[in-house]
C-alpha positions in Angstrom: 0.0 -0.1 0.0 3.0 2.4 0.9 4.6 1.5 -2.2 1.6 2.2 -4.3 1.1 5.7 -2.7 4.7 6.5 -3.0 4.6 5.4 -6.8 1.4 7.7 -7.5 3.4 10.6 -5.5 6.4 10.2 -7.7 4.3 10.2 -10.9 2.4 13.3 -9.7 5.5 15.3 -8.9 7.1 14.2 -12.3 4.0 15.5 -14.2 4.2 18.7 -12.0 7.8 19.3 -12.6 7.4 18.6 -16.6 4.8 21.2 -16.6 6.7 23.7 -14.7 9.5 23.1 -17.0 7.5 23.7 -20.0 6.2 27.0 -18.6 9.8 28.1 -17.4 10.7 27.4 -21.1 8.0 29.4 -22.6 8.5 32.4 -20.3 12.4 32.4 -20.9 12.0 32.0 -24.6 11.1 35.7 -25.2 14.0 36.7 -23.0 16.3 34.6 -24.8 15.1 35.9 -28.2 15.6 39.3 -27.0 19.3 38.9 -26.1 20.2 37.1 -28.9 18.6 39.7 -31.5 20.2 42.7 -29.5 23.6 41.0 -30.7 22.3 40.2 -34.2 24.4 41.7 -37.0 21.5 41.6 -39.7 19.1 44.6 -39.5 15.4 44.4 -39.7 12.6 42.9 -37.5 12.7 39.5 -39.3 15.1 37.1 -40.6 14.2 35.5 -44.1 14.8 31.9 -44.3 16.6 31.4 -41.1 15.9 31.5 -37.4 19.3 32.2 -35.8 21.5 35.2 -36.8 24.4 34.7 -39.1 26.5 37.3 -37.7 27.0 38.9 -34.1 27.9 42.3 -33.2 28.1 44.6 -30.2 27.5 47.7 -32.5 23.8 47.6 -31.4 24.8 48.5 -28.1 27.2 51.2 -29.0 24.7 52.5 -31.4 22.5 53.5 -28.5 25.2 55.8 -26.9 27.0 57.1 -30.1 23.9 57.7 -32.6 21.8 60.1 -30.5 20.7 62.6 -33.0 17.4 61.0 -33.6 17.1 58.7 -30.4 18.9 60.2 -27.5 19.0 56.8 -25.4 21.5 58.0 -22.7 19.2 61.1 -22.0 16.1 59.1 -21.9 17.7 56.6 -19.4 18.8 59.3 -17.4 15.4 60.9 -17.3 13.8 57.4 -16.4 16.3 57.0 -13.5 15.6 60.4 -12.0 11.9 60.0 -12.3 12.1 56.6 -10.7 14.2 57.6 -8.0 12.4 60.6 -6.9 8.9 58.9 -7.5 10.2 55.8 -5.4 11.2 58.0 -2.3 8.2 60.0 -2.4 5.8 57.2 -2.9 7.5 55.2 0.0 7.1 57.8 2.6 3.5 58.3 1.4 2.8 54.6 1.7 4.6 54.6 5.1 2.8 57.3 6.6 -0.8 56.2 5.4 -0.4 52.7 6.2 1.0 53.4 9.8 -1.8 55.8 10.5 -4.5 53.6 9.3 -2.9 50.6 11.3 -2.0 52.3 14.7 -4.3 55.2 15.0 -8.0 55.1 15.7 -10.0 58.1 14.3 -13.4 59.1 13.0 -14.1 58.1 9.3 -11.0 55.6 9.5 -12.9 52.7 8.3 -14.7 54.5 5.5 -11.6 56.0 4.2 -10.0 52.6 4.1 -12.7 51.6 2.0 -12.7 54.4 -0.3 -9.1 54.0 -1.0 -9.3 50.3 -1.9 -12.2 51.3 -4.2 -10.5 53.9 -5.9 -7.3 51.8 -6.0 -9.2 49.2 -8.1 -9.7 52.0 -11.0 -6.8 51.9 -13.7 -5.0 55.2 -13.6 -5.0 55.8 -17.1 -8.8 56.6 -16.7 -7.8 60.1 -15.3 -4.7 60.8 -17.4 -6.4 63.3 -19.8 -7.6 65.3 -16.9 -4.3 65.0 -15.1 -2.5 66.3 -18.2 -4.8 69.2 -18.4 -4.2 70.2 -14.8 -0.6 70.0 -15.3 -0.7 72.1 -18.3 -2.9 74.7 -16.3 -0.1 75.1 -13.7 2.8 74.9 -16.5 4.1 71.4 -15.6 3.1 69.7 -18.9 5.8 68.0 -20.8 8.1 68.0 -17.7 9.9 65.2 -15.5 8.2 67.0 -12.4 4.8 66.4 -13.7 5.9 62.6 -14.2 7.1 62.5 -10.6 3.9 64.1 -9.3 1.6 61.8 -11.2 3.5 58.6 -10.2 3.8 59.5 -6.6 0.5 61.3 -6.1 -1.7 58.1 -5.5 0.9 56.1 -3.9 -1.1 56.3 -0.6 -4.2 54.4 -2.2 -1.6 51.1 -2.2 -1.3 51.2 1.6 -3.0 47.7 2.3 0.1 45.6 1.8 2.2 47.8 4.4 -0.8 48.3 6.8 -1.1 44.4 6.9 2.6 44.1 7.7 2.2 46.9 10.5 -0.8 45.0 11.9 1.4 41.7 12.6 3.6 44.0 14.8 2.7 43.6 18.4 1.1 46.7 19.9 2.9 45.8 23.2 6.1 47.0 21.6 4.4 50.5 21.1 3.1 50.6 24.6 6.5 49.6 26.2 8.0 52.5 24.0 5.3 55.0 25.4 6.2 53.8 28.9 9.7 54.6 28.2 8.9 58.1 27.4 8.7 57.9 23.5 6.5 59.9 21.5 4.3 58.4 18.8 7.0 59.8 16.2 9.9 58.3 18.2 8.0 55.0 18.4 7.4 54.9 14.6 11.1 55.6 13.9 12.9 53.7 16.6 10.6 50.6 16.8 8.3 50.0 13.9 10.6 51.1 11.1 13.3 48.9 12.0 10.8 45.9 12.2 9.5 46.8 8.7 12.6 46.4 6.4 10.8 43.6 4.4 7.8 45.6 3.6 9.7 48.8 2.8 11.8 46.8 0.4 8.7 45.5 -1.1 7.5 49.0 -1.5 10.8 50.5 -2.8 10.8 47.8 -5.6 7.1 48.3 -6.7 7.4 52.1 -6.6 10.7 52.2 -8.6 9.4 49.6 -11.1 6.2 51.3 -12.0 7.7 54.5 -13.6 10.6 52.5 -15.2 8.2 50.6 -17.3 5.4 52.8 -17.7 4.3 53.9 -21.0 0.8 55.5 -21.1 1.4 58.2 -18.5 4.9 59.2 -20.1 3.4 59.3 -23.6 0.3 61.5 -22.5 2.5 63.9 -20.5 5.4 64.4 -22.8 3.7 64.2 -26.1 6.3 65.0 -28.6 9.3 66.2 -26.3 11.9 63.9 -27.2 14.4 65.1 -24.7 11.6 64.5 -22.1 11.1 61.0 -23.1 11.5 58.0 -20.7 13.1 54.6 -21.7 9.6 52.9 -22.5 8.3 55.9 -24.7 11.7 56.3 -26.6 12.0 52.6 -27.3 8.3 52.4 -28.6 9.4 55.1 -31.0 12.1 52.9 -32.5 9.5 50.5 -33.7 7.5 52.9 -35.8 7.3 52.0 -39.5 9.9 54.3 -40.7 12.5 53.3 -37.9 11.8 49.6 -37.4 14.0 48.4 -40.1 17.2 50.4 -39.0 16.7 50.4 -35.2 15.1 47.1 -34.4 18.1 45.5 -33.2 19.1 48.6 -31.3 15.7 48.5 -29.6 16.5 45.0 -28.6 19.7 46.1 -27.1 18.1 49.1 -25.2 15.5 46.6 -23.7 18.3 44.5 -22.5 20.0 47.3 -20.8 16.7 48.5 -19.3 16.2 45.1 -17.5 19.4 45.4 -15.6 18.9 47.9 -13.0 15.5 46.4 -12.2 17.1 42.9 -12.2 20.0 44.0 -10.0 17.6 45.8 -7.6 15.5 42.9 -7.3 18.4 40.4 -6.9 20.0 42.7 -4.0 16.4 42.9 -2.2 15.2 39.6 -2.9 15.1 38.2 0.6 13.4 41.2 2.0 11.1 41.4 -0.7 9.6 37.8 -0.1 9.4 38.5 3.5 7.5 41.7 2.8 4.7 40.2 0.4 4.1 37.2 2.8 4.3 39.3 6.0 1.8 42.1 4.6 -0.6 39.4 3.4 -2.2 39.4 6.8 -5.1 41.5 7.2 -5.8 43.6 10.4 
């Protein structure tokens, strides 16, 4: 009986591993194709009669930083980096303060405000982007990096629920002990809560950094045709337009590979805390 159960378990595990292997291959295939194409010597989006490139070169990468008359990739990369860093810092503070207030403080309208924030967070951000653009135009911030930072970080507080869930797992007895030692609410937040919240802060930093780094819709509406203000996503998309795709397709692939490096490096550095932040914040309070 035990032998039969063990055999069934082995068969089941084998099937699961085969399915996971196939899914992993399907997930990795576009990435491998992108990397190979970024080193391809032949121009154009398609190869006639063969799959793998016949020649390889690093010119596609050097072209991004030397041929900047039409597509200023270094400027776009810098723009995206500035916007992502500033948005990340501002958004993280917004989420921290909102989540802590809703987790630790008890005040009138607390529950309705939480429900309203959850409902508003369900609506896609691009639904209001036209109105936001006109508001930015009224105050003279249209087609500026400042506008992108404000848009990306303005609604960050609506994503409080993961961090609030994590704060709810921290025993309130620690706060009470800090109060007995003479700490204020701010001292307790800085000296007790923040050191224990490194995992969920890491999660918030990653998500708020990645959002502006990969966004296309907001950037395309805010920046319009101001080339020097483009972010990476918008700039790379312009390389795929009909009049540019033949000459710049392989350069586009090279640019896409370079874009992924900062995100991958940031994730690998913070991976341990990221996993703890997601699982710890999944507890509702």
